[in-house]
N, C-alpha and C positions, 0 to 999 in steps of 0.2 A: 493525561487525558486522552483516552483511547476513543478513535473517530474510525468507522469503518465507511466507505466509499465502496457504493453498487454500480456497477454496469461503466464502469470506468475503465476507458481505454488507457495504453502505455504512454502514449503521449499527456494526457491527462492528468496521471499520476504523477510525472515528472514535473507538469506545470503546477500542481497544487502540492508536492513535495519541497519546492522551491518557495512557496509563501507559507509554510506551516512553521512555528516556534519549536523550538528544543522540547516544550513540555506536551507537543503531540507526538502520541502515535499513532499511525495510520494503519490500515488493514484496508488493501485494495483486492475485491473481486470483480474480474472481467465482466462475470456475464450476470443473469437476469436472479434475484435472489430465489433460490429453493430453501426447500423446509430444511435439505439435508447440511446447508451454511449455518445454520443459525447457531450452532453450538461453537463454531469457531468464531463466531462476533458476539457471544452470551455476554461478556464483559464490557460490551464498548458503551460508550457513554454518550456518543453522539453515532448517529446512522445519518448517510447523506445517500438518499436513492434517487436514479431517474424516474421516469414515470411508469416504467413495465415491471417493476420492482412492489409486490404488494406488500405493505405493511397493515396485515390485519391484526383483528384481535388475538388471534390463537399464536399469532408470531410475536406479537408484541410483548405477550405473557411471557416468552421464552426470552424476552430481552430483561433481566431484572435492573440494570444497572444504568435503563437508558435515560436520558435526561432532554435530549434534543432531537429533532429529526429537521436535516436541512436538507429538503429537496431540493433538485438541483432543477426545477423547473416552477412555472407561475400555478398550472393546474396541483390539486392536490387530493384528486378523490380517488389516488390508489394509499391513501392513508385512513386508516381508522380513526377518524377525528374524534371520537366519542370518546373511546378506550384512551387517546391520549390526553384529554382533557381530564377524564377522571382519574387519570396515574399522574396528571402533574405536569407532562411531558409536552416542551415547549417546540411548536412546529413553525420552522420559518421557511420560506419560499422566495423566488428571485422573479418579484413583481414585473421589471422590464427589464430584456435583453435583445428583442430582436423584433421590434417594431418593424423597421424598415425591412428587415429580412424577411418575415413572412407576409409581407405583403408582397416584396418583389416576387416571391414563391407563387402569390396568389396570380400576379399575371403572368408568371409562367405557365400555369396552369390555363388561364384564359385564352392566352395569344395559341397553343398548342391545339385548343379545340379550334379557335376564331379563323385558324389557318390549319387546320388540320395537319399540323407538323408531325404527330406521329406516326398517321397513316401514312404520309408522304416519306418519311425517314425508312418504314419499313419495305415501302414499294420500292425504294430505290437501291437499298440493302439488297432486293433480290433481282437488280438488274433491268426494274421494268421504270421508264423513265415516263410512263403517260399522265396528262394532266386529266384524264378522265374522274370525275368523282373527287377531284382535290380544292374545287372552288370554296372558296371561306369568306369572310364577310367583315368590314371595316368595324372596330371598334368607335369611332369618330359619329357621336349626335345618337348611339345608343345609349341607354339607360341600364343605371348598373344600380342595384340595389344593395344597399352594404347592412347586413344584420348585424348591430353590436360595433357603434360608434367610438369605441373606446381609441387607443393610443395608436395599436393595429389597425384597427378600421379607418380613423384618420389619415393615416399613411396609403391607406388603400386606395381613399377619396383624393388624396393628393395627388397619387400616380394617375386615377382616372380621368382627373380632370385636366392632366397633361396631354392624355390624350383626345381632348376634345368630348368628352363623355359627359351625360347629364347622371346627377348622381342624386337618388332616394336614401336617406338612412332611415332605419330604426331602433330605439334606443330607450331603455327605460329612463334614462335619464337624457335630457334635450341641453345642448349647448348653442345658444342662437348666435353668439361671437364666432366659434367657429364655423358655424353654418353660413354664415355673411361672409366671414373672410375666404369660405373656400369655395363657397357659392352652390351649396348641395340645401337640399329640402328634407326637412324630415316627414316621416309618414307612418301610420300604424303599419303591422306586418302583415294583414291582409291585403292592405292597398299598395303595400311594397310588391308583395308577391304576383299583384293582377298587371301592375304598371312595370316590370322590369326584364329586360332583354337576358340580362346576368343577374345572378341573386350569389350574391359570396356571405359565407358565414364566418363572424369573428367575434361571437358572444363566450363568456364561459361558462363551462358546462356545470351544472348542477341542478336542483328538485326543480328548479322552476323552467329552465331551460331543455330539460329531458324529452327528445323526440319534438322539439321546436317547428320540425317539418316532419309532417304526419299523415295521416289517412284523411282526416279531416280536412286537413288544407291545401292537401297537396292539387286538387284542381282548380285552387284559386289561382295557381300560379300560370302567367301568360303562357298560352301554347308555345312550344319553340324555344324557351327559352332555356338557360344552362345554367346550371348550380356547381358552386365552389365551394368547398369545406377543408379549411385549410386549421379548423380551430380541436373540435372533439369529435368521433364520431359519432356519440350519444345525440347529438345536435338534429339527428335525422332518422327517423324511422327507417330501418331497411326494408321492410315489405314496401313502406310508400315509396322510397326511390324505386324500386325495382318495377315496381307498377307503373311510375310515371316514364320510367326509359322506354316499357314494352308499349304503352298507351301510346307515344309521341307527345305527351305533357312536356317531357324534357327533350330537347335535341341533343344534350350531354350532358355530362358532369365530369367535373376535374378535382378528383377527392385525395386528402395527403393523408386523411384518417378515414375508418371504416368505423362502424358499430362492431363490438367484439373482437375486432383485428387483432386480438391476441391469437384466436384460433387459427387466423391467416399466417403471421412468423413463426407460430411453434404448436404443431398439432397436438403435442402433449397437452396442449389447455384446453382443448376440445376433450380428448380420451380421458382427461382426470374427470371430467363431469359430463361424462357420456350419457346420463340418466337424466340431463336437462334438456327437453325437446324444442322448448324456445331457443337456446345456444345454439343447439344442432340446425336449428331451421334457420337462423340468421348466418352461422357460416357456411351453409350450402348457396343461400341466397348472396353471399359476398363473391362467392366462388364465381356465379353466372353474372353478377353484376362487372366484377374485374375482365371478364374474356368479350364483353360488348367493345365493338370498335368505335364507340362514340362516347367511350369513357377514356379517360386519362388517369392512371393513379400512380402515384409516390410512396414508400414506406415510411411515412409519417417523417418527411424530411423537410420539413418547410423551415424550421430552425437550424438545419445546419449548415452555418457557415461558420468557419474558422473565427471572425469578429465576434459571431454571437456565441457560438461555444467559448471563446475565451471572456466573453462580458460573464458570462455564467458561472465559471471556475470564481473569477473575480470576487461576483457578488455570494458567491456561498463563503467562499473563504474567509470574508468580511463578514458574514452571519454568525459566522465560526467564532471568531475573534469578538463581536459584540456580546456573542453569549456567554463565553467564559471570561470575559471584562465585565458580567454582572448587565450590561446595560442591552440587551436583546433588541435587533432590530428586524424589518420584515416578518414580524410575525405575525402569523394566519388567526384570525379570532373566529 
């Protein structure tokens, strides 16, 4: 069985090879999948991408032997699920790996903004030790609104309660047991936006959550609040985010993800679709947002701890073993 792993670092390749059996032939590509790579993996029965390798219908058509996609992520919006279903290709994901990891990074962004750590760092590196303009605010007694109270959201709530914060949560599913145990209150999204000092997003990205924060509801946000997004860039309309920052609706933003972020990391992604005015507009707006002093940005790094990465690889290897054994697990429906 030939398996192609995409976006694989050397240590990850070594880690996975140590868990492969003798019947598995591994091809490891270190970079993001490009069309020129397809010939090399054309006879692969299993492909394991990360989030930046797009498995479009056109690319899947050039992988005639493909039986399984083992994505090393929870999200699967980089995979053409309709085409996979049509061809009978099984798609498996890693549903749980970094609940605490992403939650901890969320608070790294919150604390960077609440205590202006990023601004102080830059100032001190320049030899300026003035405290002017660096006054922050306490998290204690502030209200944090958690949009998406799943596994990651619940970890965020636990940490927030440890800081002495009040917690509102918005989710399509409500679990009154956890609300009572952790001491938080459920609220509708618009109510949460209007009452929260800090809003943090942990919802999955799909057609229902696309532009969950948008120009229609951005004005409902409590003036002076901070927005944190460590989930998916598409949850936030870029135009609305920029307007909220410009108009002072948001006092700051902590972002690990951006809508259309591939154009930030890889300019060729924008050049390849230069005729798309909306994508070009979003790319320009993203550059404007990233230059703002009240914005902290990390490059989709919330998942990136050693422990979380090893959990991702372990689950992916187990997904492949289970599929090969005829009992696929963590199948995306």
